[in-house]
Structure formats: C-alpha cells, structure tokens
N, C-alpha and C positions, 0 to 999 in steps of 0.2 A: 504494499499499499503505499502511495507517495507521500501524503500528508495527513496525518492523522488529525481529526478535529478541523480540517480546513474549512468544513460547511459552516463551523461556528465563526470564522472570520471572512469568509468571501461569499458576498450575496449574488445570487443567481443573476446572470445577464445574459440575455439572448443576442442573437445577431441584429444588427441594425436594420432598419427598412427605409426606403427612399420616401421623402415628403410626398403625399398624396398628389399635390397640385403640380408636382414634376412628373411622378410616376405615370399619370394617366396621359401623358403627352406622348409616350412611345410604349413599345412592348420589350423594352430592357428590363434584364431581372431586378425584381423589386428588393431582394433580400440583399444585404451588405455584411460580408463575414468579418467577424472580430479580428483584430490583429492576433497573431498566432501565439504571442505571450500572453494576452488576455484569454485566448481558449486554452493555454495550458493550465491557466490560474483557474478556469472553471472546471476543468478536469479533474483538478485537485479535491473538488467537492465531493467525489465520489467516496462512498462510506465503505467500499469494498466487503459489502455484506456478507454474513456466513449464509443467509439464503438470500440470493440475488433475484427478486421477484422481476425484475427488470428483463431478464432474458428467459423467462418461463414460456410466455404465449399462451395462458390459460384464461379460462372464462370463470371468474370468481363470481358465482351468482347472478351474472347479468347476460345480456344478449350477445355481447361483443368482448373477445377476449383482450386482455391487457398484458403488456410484456411482449417480447420480441418473437414474432413466427419464425425467424430464422435461427432463433436461440444464440444470437450473438454473443460473443464473450467479453459482455460490456464491462465490467469491472476490470478486466485484465487489460484491454486496451486503452481504458482511461487512464489507469496507472501508468503505463507505457506513455502515453500523451503527457501527462504531467511531469514526467521526467525528462521529456524532450526526445525520447527514443522513437522517432517518427518512423523509420523504416521498419523496426520491431512491431510498431502499434499497427502499421498498414498490414503487415503479414498476419499479425492476429485477428484482425478486422475481417480480412478476405478469406480466412478460413471457412468462415460460413456465410459471407456475403459477397457475391462477385461483383455486385454493382452499388456500392456506396454512394456513388457520385448521384444515384437516382434517389435513393432512400433518404440521402443526407439532406434533400432539397424538398421533396413532395411527401414524406412519409407523415402522417398525423402523431407519429412517435407513441405509440402504445406502451414502449419501453418507459418513458418517462412518467406515464399514467400508473405504473406499477413501482417506480423507484420508491425504496424504503424511506428516502429522505422526505419524499412528498408527504408522508402521513402527517408531518408536524411542521414542515418547511417546504420551501420550492424546490423541486426535484432538480437533479443533475442535468445540464444542458446535453444529453445524451444526443440528439440529432446533430446539433451544431458541431459537437465533438467528432462525430463520424464523419460529417462533410469536410471538417478541417484536416482529417487524416487522409481523405480520399483526394482533396486539392494539392496537398503536399504531394502526394505520389503522383499525380499527373504532372505537376509544376517541375517535378524533380526528374521526370522522365522514367520514374520506377514501374510505371503499369505496362507490362509486356505482353506480347501475344503468347498464345499457347503453342505448344509443338504440334503442327498438322498431324493428323492421323495418316497412317501409312496407306498405300494404295489398294491394299488387300484387305483393308479392315471392313466389317459391316458398314452398311451405310443406312442413315435414318433421314427420312425428311420431316421437317418441322414446320407445320402449315401455321403461320402468324408470327409475327415479330414484335409483339408486344413484350412485356417484362417476363410473362412466363416463357414464351417463345425463345427470347434471347437468353433467359436462364438455361433453359433445356437445351438449347444448342451450344452453349458455353461449357455446360457440365458433361455433356456428350462428347465433345471434342477434347475436353480434359482427360476423358477416360479411354481415349483412342479410337473413337468411333467417327466416321466420315459423316459430315452433316451437310444437308440442302435446305436452306431456310427458304421459305416460300411466303411472299407477301403480295397480297392484291392490290395495295396502294403503290405509288410512284416513289415512295421513300420508306424505308424500314422503321421500325419503332413502335408501330401500332397506337395504342392509347399514349404511350410517351411521346410519340411525334404530334399526333393530331388531336388527341383528347386532353392535353393538358397545355395551356397556353405558355408561349414563350417566355413571359414575365415569371412565371413560376418554375420552368423548366426551361431554360435555354436550348435551343435545337442543337448547338454544336456539342452538348454535353451527350445527346444521343448519338449523333453521326459519329465522333470520334470512337466510342464503344463499338457502333458497328463496323467502322474501318479496322478495328482490332479483331473483330471476329473473322473479317475477311483475311487478314493476314494470318490468322490463326489456321485458315485452309477452309473455312465455312463457304460453302457456295451460295451465294445470294441471289435468288431470282425475284425480281419485282415485276408487277402488273400481272400477276399469275392468279387467276380465280381458280381455287381448288373447288368450288361448289359446281363446276362444270364437270359432268360425269366422264368425259374423256380426259381430263387434266387428273382427276381424282383416280382413275384406273391406271393412268401412265404412272403416277407417284407410286402406286401399290406395286405396279410391276418391276420398277426400277430401284426400289429399295427395299431393305430387310423389313422395315417397321416405319409406321408414319405416326407423327405426335400431332394431334388437334389442339393448338393453342389459341383459338380464334376468339378468345373474349366472351363477355356477355352483353352482346350489342342489341339484343332485342329490347328495344327501349318501351318503357310504359307509357301508354299515349293517353291523352286527355279524352274522355268518353262524355261529351256533352253537346247539345245542338250548336252547329257552327264550327266544331272542332277542325273540319276539312276545310275550312277558308283559306285563301291565300295569306302568307303572312304569320300563320301557326307553324312553327318550325321545332324540329327536335332539337335539343341543345347540343347533342353531339355532331349534328349537321352543321350547326351553326358555329361551334367553336372549331371544326375541322375547316370551314370555309374561311375562318378568320386567319388561322395559321397557315393556310396555303397563300393567303395574300400576302402575310408578312415575310414569307419564304421565297416566294416568285415576284414580289414587288409589283404586285398586280393588284387591281381592284377586286374586293371581296364580293363573292357572289351573293351574300346575304350581309346587307349593311344597315347598322343601326342609326346612321348618320340623320339627325334632324328628326328622329321618331320618338314617340312615346312607347318605351320598351317595359313590357311586362314578363318577368320571369316567375314561372309557376314550379315551387319546389325549391328546397334548400340544399344544404350539403355542399360538398365542394365543387359539384358541376355548377350548381346554381350560383355560386360566389363567382366562378370564373366568368359565367356569362354576365353577371353585373359588372364585373371590371372589364371584361371586353367591349361591352356595350358603352361604357364611359370612354373607352379609347378612340372608339369609332365616332363619337361626338353624339350620342343620344341627347334628345331633348330632354327626358325624364327618364329616370329607372325605378321600378318598383317590384319588388320580390315577394310574391304570396307564399306564407307557410301555413300549412293545413293544421299543424299541430300548435298548441298554445306556447307562450313564450317560457322558456325554461328558466328556473332560477338562477340567479347570480353564482351561488354556491352549492356545493352537495347539500341534498336533504338527508334526513336521519336515516332513511331506508336505502340511500345510497353511497355506502361507505368505501373507503380505500380498501383494497386494490381495484375495486369495479369500476367500469369504464364510467366517468363523470357525466351525468345527465345535466349538464350545465349549459348557460349560454355561451356561444362562441361568437365571438366579433372577428371575422377574418378579414383579409386585405381588401376584399371587394366591397363589404359593407363600410370599412374604415375609410376608403377612398370615395365613396358616395357621400358619406358624411363630409369630408374635406371639400369635395367638389360642388355637391348638390346643396350642402348645409342640412341633411336629413340622414336618417338610417332608412334605406329603402325597403326594409321588411315591414310587412303586414302579418301579424301573428293571427292564427285561429281564422282564417279566411278560407271559403270555399268559392270556387269558380262555378257557376250555375249555367252559364250560355256565353258563347262568343258571338258577338255582335258584328255584322258585316256591311259592307256598302258596295255595291258594284262587284261583288265576289271577293272583297279583301277585308280583312280585319280591320274594324274601326274602334272595337271597345270589348270590355268584359262586363258581364253583369255578375256581381259577386255578393256574398252574404257573410256576416260574423257568426262565428261559431262560439257555444257556450260548452266548456270542457269540465265545468265544476263537479258534474256526476261521473266523471271519468271516460265519458263518451260524447261524442260531439252532438250537439243540438243547435239547429239554426236559430239564430235571435231574431224574433219579429221585429219587424220594421228597420233592420240594419241593411236590408238590401240597396245597393248603389251600382253605379256604372262607372267603371274606370276607362279613361281614354287609352287607347292602345293601337298602334299601327304595326307591332311585331311583337308576337308573343312566343316566348321561348319554354319548351316545355322540358324541365329538368326534375321530373318524377322518378328518376332511376330507371333499373332494368330489370326485366323479369327472366332473364337466362340467355343462353347463347342462341344466335341464329342458326337455324337447324341444317341449312343447305349445305354446309360443308360436312358436317357429321354424318348427314344422311348419303350423300355422294360418296364418303369414304366407308360406308357401312359401319360406323363406329360401335354400334351396338351388338353386332355380330360377328365382327372380324377381330381375331384374336392378335394380329399384328397392329391394330389401330389402337393408340393411346390418348388420352385426353388430360390436358394439363390446364392450369390456370382457372380463370373465371368461367371458362366453358366447362369445367369439372364441378366447381365449388359454387358457382354463382357470384354475383357481384362482390369484389372483396377490395383489399387493399392493394397497392402496388406491391408492398413487401410480402403479403400473403400468395400473390401471383408468382413471385420470385422463388418463394419457398415451395410452392406447388411444381413449378419447372424444375427444381432440383431433385424434387422427389421422383417426378415422373422420368427424369432422365436415368436415376439410379435404377428404377424399374424396369425400363427399357433395356440398359445394360446388362442386368441381371438375366432378363429374358433371352438377349443375343449371346450371353456367356463370353 
C-alpha cells in the first residue's frame, strides 16, 4: 500500500470539465485530465482494502451490479500509480482490461460505487486513475500490437466491431487464433464510434485501437452486412467459428398516435448522423439547428442527445423523464454498496443550464400524442404523473402541449436485431457464438468488453 491514511489528508478531486459556454461550441472532448502528479495523489487515497468490493462486479440486493465487471485489480494498480511505477501499473491494468482508454472515459464507474471509502467519504477516483495509466501508456508508446496468429491457426469471424467485438477479436488474437472482423458500417467501432458522441469519446481513441488490431493481424472488413444470407453462409464456410457481437440495437419506440410523423427520430440514428457529420466534415442528415427539440427518455443516450442538440444550435431543448425525480442522496432502503438511486446531473444537463439557463428535464411526464402539421411533427401532447402510490397516475388538468419540430426517442433498447442472428443460425449452429449486448441485453461498455473476453475464451476452448 502506497500511503496509509492518505484519504484522511487528500480530498477527492475528479478530472476538470470545460466550461459549458465553450464546450457547446464544438465537439472536442469535454473532460480535462488532471496533471499526473495530482492523479498520483488521488491514487494514494485507495485504502487497499482486505475485501475490495470495487473489483467484485456483484449485485448487492439491487437491479444493477456494482464493482468492476472485468474484476480489474484496482487496489494493486492504484498503489503502483501512487508510487509512480507507470509501466508496472499499466501491465497490471491490462491483465484484465484490454481497452482502458475506453472505460477510463465512458464507464459510469460501478467500481467507485462499491469503493469501501465511499461508505463514509467520497470514493477513490478509480476511473480517472485508470485513464491516467492508459494515457501514459499511449503517450509513451508502450501499447504494442499482439503477435499475429500463424497462417495455419484456426480462424474465427467476429461480426460487429463494438466493445464486445473488439474485445473478442483482441483476445482471440492473443490466444493465437486468426480473426476476421466484420462491420456493416464504413468505420469500425460500433457503439464506440457512432453511438457515443465525440465530446465524450474522441474518435481518434477508437481508431488507434482498431489500427493496433490490424497490426496484430486482424483482417478488418468494412461495409459487410452479415444479415445477408449469402454473406452469412460465406462466413460460416470460410471460418471455424463465427461470433455475433452485433449489440442490442432494436430500439424501444414510442407507441402513441402520431409517432410515425416525420421528425420523430430514434436517438441512435440521430447520434450516428451527428458523428458522421463531424468525422466527414459534412452537414448532418438530421439537424437540430433552430428547432425546438424534445428528447424522450433519460439515461446516457438522452444526455448525449441533449448535448448534441445544443451543439447543433437548437432553439430549445427539453428532456422528458417518465419516472419521478430521484432524491439528491440515498434513501434508507438504498444502502451502500447498492447502485445509488439518486439524481444524476450529467454534462448534457449542465450544459443546458449554462447555455439555456434551465435544467432541460421534466420529471414524471408522459407523452400522449405527437402532433403534426403537413406530415411533420409540430408538438407533443403531454401530461404529468403522480407516483406517490408507487405507480404512475395521470394528474387531472395537467395536460399541455410542447412545441417540437424534432423529437428524439431515447427510451432504451429491447434486444438485438434478429437479422444477423437468424442468418447465421445462431440458435441451432454450435459453431456460432454470441457476445456482448446481443447475448446479455443492453448493458455497459465495460460489461460488453467482459462478455467479449469470456466469449473468446469459450471459442478458444471449443477450437482447442
């Protein structure tokens, strides 16, 4: 342990964030890492607990697990970071997590929610420490490609290049298996490329990892739709096994009158359009400029929609939350280390407050109808909900109309799109494996990485 009792002397300090009025003017990264000496001080706060809940990844009586799904050896690399042993810290970190540059930026840090220090104090800045170690590795040229598999090694096609697909491809290659990585988009990365805005996860971070995979011998094929039966048949014929890591992209849709009107758009399509425009330097196919935008749904995707609409110059942005406003702190029945059911003010809401002067969220609100004019959305009929009895009841006389020319549906996902799984015969073919959100349902990036690694181990065992 680096410095016993450091948490008594050093206060928690997270990474800095750009000022909202500046950050909404571009798509550059909003987070600003702390100086490395300060990050080492933050790592010293780790207590090196006898029972490190931070790395357990278990559900403690709640619906979502806390602790790291990858079971990262967190106390060990916190100690190495504090002592300035960057190379050793990186080696320890990447034993369990091949992509800390992703999780150090976009993971909601369930490890910190289970940190023992968080019981009576602010938890250790585990995610920021992880990013600091990863950034050092890339800056120092310490991230090396894997040794390519020999030409006579078994071959596996991985369909989908999101976090699960990338992790599976990396682990299979590490185990000496030849990998073909298939992606239907024009760029690899899946959710990491097109589902998360550049200001949260700069795309050069994804692209450099993909290049490293190619240097490791992975055959990357873009613009290939494995839902095509002929493509699926060819993949099965050419490879010893196929992994479907296609995510859970079957979005939950709005089921009210008028939901089919033009201008009612799925959040994933909107965010993809916005990122394409940033990367290609072209106009976005779905643009919020000058429009009243309503985002239906909370969560990270809803927040990303709010932030993106602000950057596109929306006239106004409102976010509708079906559930009631959570408390500011844990209630008595929501004890540590359960996932905290508390209000979270993320960067999108904070930017809206800084730019528009108000929190964009309207809690306990239900959409009853999408109103249209000439085939295009022009407003939403909404009503407030009373949750005092534990279930939603519409409040009489609370109905009203919101102006809206762009409605973004960020209501989550119900599961994978079946076309690829059906084309590959995933339910009946023993040579087809499923990884990530396609197997588990919608989850976190870190959970998808963990699933990809587990799937790769199962494939390697099958291929012997």
